[in-house]
Every structure is written in C-alpha cells, then in structure tokens.
C-alpha positions in Angstrom: 60.0 -94.0 -16.5 61.1 -96.7 -19.0 64.4 -98.4 -19.3 67.5 -96.5 -20.0 69.3 -97.4 -23.2 73.0 -96.9 -23.8 74.2 -96.6 -27.4 77.9 -97.5 -27.2 79.8 -95.8 -30.0 77.0 -93.4 -30.3 79.0 -90.6 -31.8 79.5 -92.7 -35.0 77.0 -92.5 -37.9 75.0 -95.6 -37.1 75.1 -95.1 -33.3 74.0 -91.4 -33.6 71.2 -92.3 -35.9 69.9 -95.1 -33.7 70.2 -92.9 -30.6 68.3 -90.1 -32.2 65.4 -92.3 -33.4 65.1 -93.9 -30.0 65.2 -90.7 -28.1 62.8 -88.9 -30.4 60.1 -91.5 -29.6 60.5 -91.0 -25.9 63.1 -93.5 -24.9 65.7 -92.4 -22.3 69.0 -92.7 -24.2 72.6 -92.3 -23.2 75.2 -91.8 -25.9 78.5 -93.6 -25.1 81.9 -92.8 -26.6 85.6 -93.4 -25.7 85.6 -89.8 -24.7 82.9 -88.5 -22.3 83.4 -85.0 -23.8 82.7 -86.3 -27.3 79.6 -88.1 -26.1 78.2 -85.0 -24.3 78.9 -82.9 -27.4 77.1 -85.3 -29.7 74.1 -85.6 -27.3 73.8 -81.8 -27.2 73.9 -81.5 -30.9 71.2 -84.2 -31.4 68.9 -83.0 -28.7 65.7 -84.9 -27.7 66.9 -85.2 -24.1 70.0 -87.3 -24.9 72.8 -87.5 -22.5 76.5 -88.4 -23.0 79.0 -90.4 -21.1 82.1 -92.5 -21.5 81.3 -96.0 -22.9 81.8 -97.9 -19.6 79.7 -95.3 -17.6 76.9 -95.4 -20.2 76.8 -99.2 -20.0 76.8 -99.1 -16.2 73.8 -96.6 -16.1 71.8 -98.4 -18.8 69.3 -101.2 -18.5 69.9 -102.2 -22.2 73.0 -101.7 -24.2 73.4 -101.3 -28.0 76.9 -101.7 -29.4 77.4 -99.7 -32.6 81.2 -99.8 -33.3 83.2 -101.0 -36.3 84.4 -104.6 -36.3 88.0 -103.5 -35.6 86.9 -101.8 -32.4 84.4 -104.5 -31.2 86.7 -106.5 -29.0 88.2 -103.6 -27.1 84.9 -101.9 -26.7 83.2 -105.0 -25.3 86.1 -105.5 -23.0 85.5 -102.0 -21.7 81.8 -102.4 -21.1 81.7 -106.1 -20.1 81.9 -105.5 -16.3 78.8 -103.4 -16.5 76.6 -105.7 -18.7 75.8 -108.6 -16.3 72.2 -109.5 -16.4 71.5 -107.1 -19.3 70.6 -107.4 -23.0 73.4 -106.3 -25.3 72.3 -105.6 -28.8 75.3 -106.0 -31.2 75.1 -104.3 -34.6 78.7 -105.2 -35.6 79.3 -106.3 -39.2 82.7 -108.1 -39.8 84.0 -105.8 -42.5 87.7 -106.1 -43.0 89.1 -103.3 -45.2 90.1 -103.0 -47.9 88.0 -106.0 -49.1 84.7 -104.9 -47.6 82.7 -106.3 -50.6 83.8 -109.8 -49.7 82.3 -111.8 -46.9 84.8 -112.4 -44.1 83.1 -113.9 -41.1 85.2 -114.4 -38.0 86.2 -117.8 -36.6 83.4 -117.8 -34.1 80.9 -117.9 -36.9 79.6 -114.3 -36.6 80.4 -111.0 -34.9 77.4 -111.6 -32.7 78.7 -115.0 -31.5 82.1 -113.4 -30.9 80.4 -110.8 -28.7 78.5 -113.4 -26.8 81.7 -115.5 -26.1 83.5 -112.4 -24.9 80.6 -111.2 -22.7 79.8 -114.6 -21.2 76.7 -116.5 -20.1 75.5 -113.8 -17.8 74.7 -111.4 -20.7 72.0 -112.0 -23.3 73.3 -110.9 -26.8 70.8 -110.0 -29.5 72.0 -108.8 -32.9 70.2 -106.4 -35.2 70.4 -103.3 -37.4 73.0 -104.7 -39.8 71.5 -103.8 -43.1 69.8 -100.4 -42.6 71.7 -97.4 -44.0 72.8 -95.0 -41.2 72.2 -91.9 -43.4 68.6 -93.0 -43.8 68.1 -93.7 -40.1 69.5 -90.2 -39.3 66.4 -88.6 -41.0 62.7 -88.7 -40.3 62.0 -90.5 -43.6 60.2 -93.8 -43.7 62.7 -96.6 -44.1 61.9 -99.0 -46.9 64.1 -101.7 -45.4 63.4 -104.4 -42.8 65.4 -105.2 -39.7 66.3 -108.8 -38.9 66.7 -109.6 -35.2 68.7 -112.6 -34.0 69.1 -114.1 -30.5 68.8 -117.4 -28.6 66.4 -115.8 -26.1 63.0 -115.2 -27.6 61.9 -112.7 -25.0 65.0 -110.7 -25.5 64.5 -110.8 -29.3 61.0 -109.5 -28.9 62.2 -106.6 -26.8 64.6 -105.6 -29.6 61.8 -106.1 -32.2 59.6 -103.7 -30.2 62.5 -101.2 -29.9 62.9 -101.2 -33.7 59.1 -100.8 -34.1 59.3 -97.7 -31.8 61.9 -96.3 -34.2 59.3 -96.6 -37.1 61.1 -99.6 -38.5 59.7 -103.0 -39.5 61.5 -105.8 -37.7 61.3 -109.6 -37.8 62.4 -112.4 -35.5 65.1 -114.2 -37.6 66.0 -117.0 -35.3 69.0 -118.0 -33.2 72.1 -115.9 -32.7 74.1 -118.0 -35.0 71.8 -117.0 -37.8 73.2 -113.5 -37.5 76.0 -114.7 -39.8 73.5 -114.4 -42.7 72.7 -110.7 -42.1 76.3 -109.9 -41.3 77.5 -111.5 -44.6 74.7 -109.9 -46.5 76.2 -106.4 -45.7 79.2 -107.1 -47.9 76.8 -108.2 -50.7 74.8 -105.0 -50.3 77.9 -102.9 -50.4 78.9 -104.6 -53.7 75.4 -104.0 -55.1 75.6 -100.4 -54.1 78.9 -99.9 -55.9 78.1 -102.0 -58.9 74.7 -100.4 -59.6 75.4 -97.0 -58.1 72.5 -97.5 -55.8 73.8 -96.1 -52.5 71.0 -97.5 -50.4 70.4 -101.1 -51.1 68.6 -102.9 -48.4 66.4 -106.0 -47.7 62.7 -106.3 -47.7 60.8 -109.4 -46.5 57.9 -110.2 -48.9 54.5 -111.5 -47.8 52.3 -110.2 -45.0 53.4 -109.0 -41.6 
C-alpha cells in the first residue's frame, strides 16, 4: 500500500477537488477539517475510498500532508497540525489573498505564504508549495486541465514527489525552483483574478510554452 495523504481543509473547494483527484487515481487519502463530522460527511459524499478526520488526526495518520486553507486560516491550521508533521513533506497551497483587495498582490512579510508556513513548521518539516493557479471548479471534474502546476521547494526530491502526485492527478507539473520562488505563483493568483474579472474569463490559468 502506498503513502497516506492528508488534505487539510479538505472540505473546501480546492481541498475537496484535490482529494477527489488523488483518491480517484488510487491514492489513500484522508480529508481533514476542523470538525471530524464535516470531514467524514465530505469523504462519504466524494466516495473513492476517502476517509475523514479532524485536521490534527489526519496529519498524524498521514505520510504526506497537503494544506488547502485560506490565508486567514493558515497560521491557526498549521499550529494545529504542526506537532504531527515532523519528518514529513507538507505541501502548502496557500495564496495570500487579503479581502477585499484580492486583485492586488499582498505578499506577507516572510516573502511568501509558503515561507511563512516553513518558518512556523520549523526545520524538521519539508515544505513544498504548489496548486496555486489551478481553478478548483475545474479540478473537481474529470476534464483535462489546460493549466500547468508550478512546484516550489528547497528539497529537490520532495519537489519531485509533488510533481509526481500532480502527474497522477492528470495535471502537468513543473519544478519551479526554491521555496522563495513561490512568491511568484502566489502573486500571480491576484493577477489571474483581475484578468478573470476584467475579461469575464472565469478560468484564467498559466501554461508553460515549449516542450515537456
């Protein structure tokens, strides 16, 4: 049996979409939520063998953890799961959107939300960031996603594991360098939101040109 993956905040739109795609391709996935009952209900509705637990319990049971919560909940959520993440890879999807001005780039003092997560989790945890610019409503379907995933992290082997996870979800993923580079993808989300609104697109994404 392969590694267990916990999707923290898995009852939200992005978390549920990621959990479904991972589980559908045979990964063992636990949905985490502040409420175990909410997590169990969401897991049952999504199917594909998903299970549900409270966030801390999901992180404890998992070999790899994916955090999919809004920026406002990032700090408290990471504090909740941090005791159970030592020695693990934590994939952070957080985008630092600060309402109401979500169409303006507002990176945190640490440089990026991913670096903020790494500082909070400490050296014993390997943080990788990804899935910032893929629309949740597209991920929630079986459609082919015409948008690439950029994967950032200071540990190349950990990045590669997340690239392979994305590939298993029928996504095209790229190594995009050190964790600090995550600032580029996080900032780009505000740009894409502006483009969506200004041009009434609804699904603007990024695509890397050239061969891969």
